[in-house]
N, C-alpha and C positions, 0 to 999 in steps of 0.2 A: 776412704778419705783421703788415701794419698793419691788414686788413681783418678780422682777428678781436680786433684787442686796440681795434677801434672797438667791433666787434660785441659783445663780452661784458666789456669792462672801461668802455668810455667812453659812448657813445651808446646800445648796449643796454637797459644796464638804466635810465639815466634814461628811454629811449622807454617803456618796462614800465610805470615808476611814474608818470610823467605822467598818458599815455592811457591805460592799463588795458585793452590789448587781446584783444577777446574771439575766439579761435581758434576759428573751426570747419570741420572736414574737412581737416585737415593730415595725416591717415593717407594721404590718397588723394597725396599728396606724394611719389613714388618715395623711397625711402632710398641707393639708387644709380643710376648710369646719365644717359645725355643724356634731358632729357625739357623742355619749351617751358612755361614757367607765362605763360598770357595771361589780362591785367588789363584792368579799366577805370581810367579815369587820371583822377583826380579834384582830384587837390591836388598841390604840390609833395612834401607830407609822405609820398605814396606812396613817392619812392625810400627811403624810410628804416624805413618802418613795416613794410613785407613782409619786406624782409632780416635786421629786426631780429628778426621771430618765427620763419623758418625755421632748422631745424636746418643744412640745408647752405647751401655759398655760391651766393650766384644772382648773376650776372652781366646786367646790364641794357644794350638800346642807349640810350644818353641824345642828347638833342640835341647836335649840336654847337655850340652856342652857349654852352653850360655849362664850354666849353673855351676858349672864345676873347674872355670879356669882358676888359672893359678895366680899367686899375690895380690896385691892391694885391686889391681884393673879387674882380677877375676872377681874378687868379692865384691866390688860393686858393679859389676857387669850383673850379678848372680841377685843382690840386692834391688837393684833397680827394676829387675823381670820380676821377681816375687811381690815386690810392692804396686807393680801393675795388673797383678794378678795373672799372668802366663804360666802356663804350666809347662815344669819339664818331660819331654818325651824320650826317652829311651828309643834309638834308632837301629839296634843291634841285632835285633833277630825277630822269628818269629814272634815270642814271647813277649817282648817288647812293644811289637804292633798292636797285642790282645790289651795290654795294660795302656798303651795310647787310648783306644777304643773307648774302654772303659773310662777312661776320665774325662771323655769326652759326651759318653753319653749321663753321667753327670751333671755337667754341665750344662746339658739339655734338658734334663729330667727337672732343673731349677726354671726352666722356662726364661733361659736364656740365648744370647748369640755366642754361639761359637765360631771363630775365625780357621782355617785349616788352609793349608797348601798343598791340593794333591799331588804337586811332582815329588815331595818330601824335601824338597831343595832347591837354593836359589839356582836358576838359569844362569850356564857359565858365559854363555856366548848369545843370551837375547831371546833364544829361540824356546816355545813352547814344549814341554815333554811331557810323555805317556803320566798319567794318573793312577795313582796306586789306589788299592780299590776301598781302603781306609773309610775314605768318608762316604762309599754308597752305602756301607755294612752302618755307618751310624745314621744316615738319613733312613734307612728302611725300619732298623731298630725302634729306632725313636719317634719314626714317621713325623717328621719334618719338613719344612721346603728347605731347598736349597738354592741361595740366592749367589749365582755368577756373578764374579768382581775380575774388573781388569783394572791392571795398574800400567799404566801408558806414560814413558818417558823416565821412568826410574832408573832404568837400568844405563839410561845415559849419564844421569845426575850421578849416579854410585854404584857402577860394577865391582863386582867380586874383586877385591883386593885394593879398590882405593879406600882410603881413611875418612876423607873429609868429601860428603857430595858436593857439588857443582850447586851452583846457585840459577837452577833453570825451572820454569811450570812445568807439572806435571796436572794429566789428567786420571782422576778415576771412575770409572765405568760398573754402573749396578746392571742387571740383567735383572727381568720378569722371573720371581720364583718359578723352580723346577718342583714339579709336584710328582712324587713316586709313587704313592698311596698303592700302584696297581700291581708293586711288587712287596706287599706286606707278607712277611712270613718268609721272604726269599731271601735272607740275607745270609746263610751258608750256601746258596748256589752259586757257584764259579761264573756262570753264565749270565744270571741275572745281575749278580754286584760288578761284572765287568761293562755290561750292557751301561748300568748305570752309570758309573764311571764315565765311560768314554759318551756317555751323554750331557754332562758337566761340564768336562773338558773341550766339546764342541764349542758350548755355550761360551764356555770363557776365552776360546777363541776369534770367536764371531766379536767378541768385544773388542779384544787385543789388536786383532790382526796382525797374528803372529806368524813366524815359520812353522809348520807342526812337525816333530820326529815322534813317531812311532815308536820311541825306544824309552826306558826308564835313564831319567837324568846321568844319577847317580853312575850306572853301567858306562854310561857315555864320557862322563867323566875319567874314570878310572882309566878306560882306554885313553883317552889323550893323554893321561898322566902315565900310560905303562904300567900300573898295577894289575891290570889281569894279566892271569897264566896265560903264557904265549902271546902277550901285545905289548905291541913296543908305540911309543910317539913316532911319526911317521920319518923325522929325523933319525934316531935311533935303526928304524929298519933300513933304511936308506943304506944308513953304516954298515949294517951288518950283510947286506946285500952284496957291499962293494967287497966286503972282509972275506965273503964265499967266492 
């Protein structure tokens, strides 16, 4: 009940008024039955704008950190995401990834829409990064179509680190559903899930027009922050060269 009050009474009308979203290809989202909506992830605002414009309810796999924040703000954030029907996902390792897949399959088995960001995290620079294969495993195992989606303009209104979004129009594009029934039974084959994931990412790329980077976003972020072993931000590397 809270989900529909939030969507149709509280948050949805406000978002439509402030950001005037242009919707393209909404007819590609099935009116009923299970399906995955796979999109790029540019902004915290993505969590609200896509659900606000879809006729059907969509459940997202959301990072667990949204549910475990400290203090009053953390509790309010967790309560909001739970009330909106979002599912916390631990991104800390392989076993956590398998748990996320099980949660996603459960949503699909109920005949619902599942939203997922194959990049696994928000883009820190507006580019589109290599997709993780969990989306392919779920699509093949559940035998459901995948609807590619591109958020256009959300990075400009609220890039990572910006608390309040700028009030500018955004565009949300949906592409034709992708059918992966030819891969039935191959969800444990590395080559198959990689091929399916790459096809999904290419469909998102065609819709978004972003620059593509064939690396995982998390690794690129860590390298930029100097968190990978033996890797330092450019400024630090230049300094170390001078010291030598």
